[in-house]
C-alpha positions in Angstrom: 14.7 3.0 1.4 11.6 3.1 3.5 9.6 -0.1 2.8 6.4 -1.8 3.8 4.3 -4.9 2.9 0.9 -3.9 1.7 -2.3 -5.2 0.0 -3.7 -3.3 -3.0 -7.5 -3.1 -2.7 -9.8 -4.0 -5.6 -10.7 -1.3 -8.1 -14.3 -1.0 -6.8 -13.0 -0.3 -3.2 -10.6 2.3 -4.6 -13.5 4.0 -6.4 -15.6 4.1 -3.2 -12.7 5.6 -1.3 -12.2 8.2 -4.0 -15.8 9.2 -3.6 -15.4 9.4 0.1 -12.3 11.6 -0.4 -14.4 13.9 -2.6 -17.1 14.1 0.1 -14.5 15.0 2.7 -12.5 17.5 0.7 -13.5 20.3 3.1 -12.0 18.4 6.0 -8.3 18.8 6.8 -7.4 15.3 5.9 -4.5 14.4 3.6 -5.4 11.6 1.2 -3.2 9.8 -1.3 -4.1 9.6 -5.0 -6.4 6.7 -6.0 -3.5 5.0 -7.8 -1.5 4.9 -4.5 -4.2 3.5 -2.2 -3.1 0.4 -0.3 -3.5 -1.3 3.1 -0.3 -1.4 5.0 0.2 -4.8 6.6 3.7 -4.3 8.0 5.9 -1.2 8.0 9.5 -2.4 7.6 11.3 0.9 7.9 14.7 1.6 6.3 15.7 -1.5 4.2 18.7 -2.1 2.0 18.2 -3.3 -1.7 19.8 -6.6 -0.7 17.2 -7.1 2.1 14.4 -6.1 -0.2 15.3 -8.9 -2.6 15.3 -11.4 0.3 11.9 -10.1 1.5 10.4 -10.5 -2.0 11.8 -14.1 -2.3 10.3 -15.0 1.1 6.9 -13.5 0.1 7.0 -15.4 -3.2 7.9 -18.6 -1.3 4.7 -18.3 0.8 2.7 -17.2 -2.2 2.1 -13.8 -0.7 3.4 -11.9 -3.7 2.6 -12.5 -7.4 
């Protein structure tokens, strides 16, 4: 499974980005849906289920995941 660590922006930022997307709809840019917007901190690539559990635990330990 392809995985990454990301930050979900607040709703007001998502709304502003959705408006920007609407303004740029004539440009040939591929945007994700508002619900899927995120800021990628680290791309991890292909990761096994077992490794994902370990990553989640490490993030929780350092209070980087809630």
